[in-house]
C-alpha positions as a Markdown table, in Angstrom:
| # | Residue | x | y | z |
|---|---|---|---|---|
| 1 | Unk | 0.5 | -1.4 | -14.4 |
| 2 | Unk | 3.1 | 1.4 | -14.2 |
| 3 | Unk | 5.0 | 0.4 | -11.2 |
| 4 | Unk | 8.5 | -0.5 | -10.3 |
| 5 | Unk | 9.3 | -3.7 | -9.0 |
| 6 | Unk | 11.0 | -4.3 | -5.6 |
| 7 | Unk | 13.9 | -2.2 | -5.2 |
| 8 | Unk | 17.2 | -3.9 | -4.2 |
| 9 | Unk | 18.2 | -1.5 | -1.5 |
| 10 | Unk | 16.5 | -0.1 | 1.5 |
| 11 | Unk | 15.8 | 3.4 | 0.2 |
| 12 | Unk | 12.3 | 4.3 | 0.1 |
| 13 | Unk | 10.9 | 4.1 | -3.2 |
| 14 | Unk | 8.3 | 7.3 | -4.5 |
| 15 | Unk | 6.0 | 5.1 | -6.2 |
| 16 | Unk | 4.0 | 2.1 | -5.6 |
| 17 | Unk | 6.4 | -1.5 | -6.0 |
| 18 | Unk | 4.8 | -4.3 | -7.5 |
| 19 | Unk | 5.3 | -7.5 | -6.0 |
| 20 | Unk | 4.5 | -10.9 | -7.3 |
| 21 | Unk | 5.0 | -13.6 | -4.5 |
| 22 | Unk | 4.9 | -14.1 | -1.0 |
| 23 | Unk | 8.6 | -14.2 | -1.0 |
| 24 | Unk | 9.1 | -11.1 | -2.4 |
| 25 | Unk | 6.4 | -9.4 | 0.1 |
| 26 | Unk | 8.6 | -10.9 | 2.8 |
| 27 | Unk | 11.9 | -9.3 | 1.6 |
| 28 | Unk | 10.1 | -6.0 | 1.2 |
| 29 | Unk | 8.6 | -6.1 | 4.7 |
| 30 | Unk | 11.7 | -7.3 | 6.3 |
| 31 | Unk | 13.9 | -4.5 | 4.2 |
| 32 | Unk | 11.7 | -1.5 | 5.0 |
| 33 | Unk | 10.7 | 0.2 | 8.1 |
| 34 | Unk | 7.2 | 1.1 | 7.0 |
| 35 | Unk | 5.1 | -0.9 | 4.5 |
| 36 | Unk | 1.6 | -0.6 | 3.4 |
| 37 | Unk | 0.6 | -3.4 | 0.7 |
| 38 | Unk | -2.3 | -3.0 | -1.4 |
| 39 | Unk | -3.9 | -6.5 | -2.1 |
| 40 | Unk | -5.9 | -5.9 | -5.3 |
| 41 | Unk | -7.0 | -7.9 | -8.3 |
| 42 | Unk | -7.5 | -6.9 | -11.9 |
| 43 | Unk | -10.7 | -6.0 | -13.4 |
| 44 | Unk | -11.4 | -4.3 | -9.8 |
| 45 | Unk | -12.7 | -0.9 | -10.2 |
| 46 | Unk | -12.5 | -0.1 | -6.7 |
| 47 | Unk | -8.5 | -1.2 | -7.0 |
| 48 | Unk | -7.9 | 0.6 | -10.2 |
| 49 | Unk | -9.6 | 3.9 | -8.4 |
| 50 | Unk | -7.0 | 3.4 | -5.4 |
| 51 | Unk | -3.9 | 3.0 | -7.4 |
| 52 | Unk | -3.3 | 6.7 | -8.0 |
| 53 | Unk | -4.3 | 7.7 | -4.7 |
| 54 | Unk | -1.5 | 5.5 | -3.1 |
| 55 | Unk | 0.9 | 6.6 | -5.6 |
| 56 | Unk | 0.3 | 10.2 | -3.8 |
| 57 | Unk | 0.7 | 8.6 | -0.3 |
| 58 | Unk | 4.1 | 6.9 | -1.3 |
| 59 | Unk | 5.8 | 10.4 | -2.6 |
| 60 | Unk | 4.4 | 12.0 | 0.6 |
| 61 | Unk | 5.0 | 9.8 | 3.3 |
| 62 | Unk | 8.0 | 7.7 | 4.4 |
| 63 | Unk | 6.4 | 4.6 | 3.6 |
| 64 | Unk | 6.9 | 1.9 | 1.0 |
| 65 | Unk | 3.5 | 1.2 | -1.1 |
| 66 | Unk | 3.3 | -2.2 | -2.5 |
| 67 | Unk | 0.8 | -3.4 | -4.9 |
| 68 | Unk | 0.2 | -7.1 | -4.9 |
| 69 | Unk | -2.4 | -9.6 | -6.6 |
| 70 | Unk | -2.7 | -12.3 | -4.2 |
| 71 | Unk | -4.0 | -14.5 | -7.4 |
| 72 | Unk | -0.5 | -14.4 | -8.6 |
| 73 | Unk | 0.4 | -16.4 | -5.5 |
| 74 | Unk | -2.6 | -17.8 | -3.8 |
| 75 | Unk | -0.8 | -18.5 | -0.5 |
| 76 | Unk | -1.4 | -14.8 | 0.2 |
| 77 | Unk | -4.8 | -15.0 | 0.1 |
| 78 | Unk | -4.7 | -17.4 | 3.1 |
| 79 | Unk | -1.6 | -16.0 | 5.0 |
| 80 | Unk | -3.1 | -12.7 | 5.2 |
| 81 | Unk | -7.1 | -13.7 | 5.3 |
| 82 | Unk | -7.8 | -11.8 | 2.1 |
| 83 | Unk | -11.7 | -11.9 | 1.6 |
| 84 | Unk | -12.4 | -8.5 | -0.2 |
| 85 | Unk | -10.3 | -5.9 | -2.1 |
| 86 | Unk | -8.6 | -3.6 | -2.1 |
| 87 | Unk | -7.4 | -4.5 | 1.4 |
| 88 | Unk | -4.6 | -2.1 | 2.8 |
| 89 | Unk | -2.2 | -4.0 | 5.1 |
| 90 | Unk | 0.4 | -1.8 | 7.0 |
| 91 | Unk | 3.6 | -3.4 | 8.2 |
| 92 | Unk | 6.0 | -1.8 | 10.9 |
| 93 | Unk | 9.0 | -3.2 | 11.5 |
| 94 | Unk | 7.9 | -6.5 | 9.7 |
| 95 | Unk | 4.9 | -6.8 | 11.8 |
| 96 | Unk | 1.4 | -6.2 | 10.7 |
| 97 | Unk | -0.2 | -3.3 | 12.6 |
| 98 | Unk | -3.3 | -2.6 | 10.7 |
| 99 | Unk | -5.6 | -3.5 | 8.1 |
| 100 | Unk | -7.9 | -1.7 | 6.2 |
| 101 | Unk | -10.8 | -3.4 | 4.2 |
| 102 | Unk | -13.3 | -0.7 | 3.3 |
| 103 | Unk | -13.4 | -0.2 | -0.2 |
| 104 | Unk | -12.3 | 3.3 | -1.6 |
| 105 | Unk | -10.1 | 5.2 | 0.5 |
| 106 | Unk | -8.8 | 8.9 | -0.2 |
| 107 | Unk | -5.6 | 10.1 | 0.2 |
| 108 | Unk | -6.4 | 11.6 | 3.8 |
| 109 | Unk | -7.7 | 8.8 | 5.1 |
| 110 | Unk | -5.0 | 6.3 | 4.2 |
| 111 | Unk | -2.5 | 8.9 | 5.5 |
| 112 | Unk | -4.3 | 8.9 | 8.7 |
| 113 | Unk | -4.7 | 5.0 | 8.8 |
| 114 | Unk | -1.0 | 4.8 | 8.6 |
| 115 | Unk | -0.6 | 7.5 | 11.6 |
| 116 | Unk | -3.0 | 5.8 | 13.9 |
| 117 | Unk | -1.3 | 2.1 | 13.0 |
| 118 | Unk | 2.3 | 3.2 | 13.8 |
| 119 | Unk | 4.4 | 4.1 | 16.5 |
| 120 | Unk | 6.5 | 7.4 | 14.9 |
| 121 | Unk | 5.9 | 10.1 | 12.5 |
| 122 | Unk | 6.4 | 9.0 | 9.1 |
| 123 | Unk | 6.2 | 12.3 | 6.8 |
| 124 | Unk | 3.1 | 14.2 | 5.3 |
| 125 | Unk | 0.9 | 16.3 | 7.3 |
| 126 | Unk | -3.2 | 17.2 | 6.8 |
| 127 | Unk | -3.4 | 18.6 | 3.1 |
| 128 | Unk | 0.2 | 17.5 | 2.0 |
| 129 | Unk | -1.4 | 14.4 | -0.4 |
| 130 | Unk | -3.9 | 14.6 | -3.0 |
| 131 | Unk | -6.5 | 11.9 | -3.4 |
| 132 | Unk | -5.6 | 11.2 | -6.9 |
| 133 | Unk | -9.1 | 12.0 | -8.2 |
| 134 | Unk | -9.9 | 14.8 | -10.9 |
| 135 | Unk | -12.5 | 17.1 | -10.1 |
| 136 | Unk | -15.4 | 17.1 | -12.4 |
| 137 | Unk | -17.3 | 20.5 | -13.3 |
């Protein structure tokens, strides 16, 4: 996966950050005001499809996007009640404020999910993000 590891400062990364453990996830969530976590598993085609979309959202919104495979730390499965993947969990000020576990979502649906789940404007207007899928002709 071509993602960064968790940053050491509180700047908002412009691409998804991969976290591998509950401790890393807790640190990321506590360090940033707004974090969107994509719980995925390797081999999940919907998860693979949504990754470039999340990259576009990370660049367009003032939100840290994190990718987390709960199989790397099984305590995450129980703690966050992960029953299907991809599952998107939104945190604001360290608290879970939203959850989306409905399969593939386009960029605008994810932006709307973030906007509906948070108390402040965090960037991106309609049309500011692309869904990451290429058009077929």
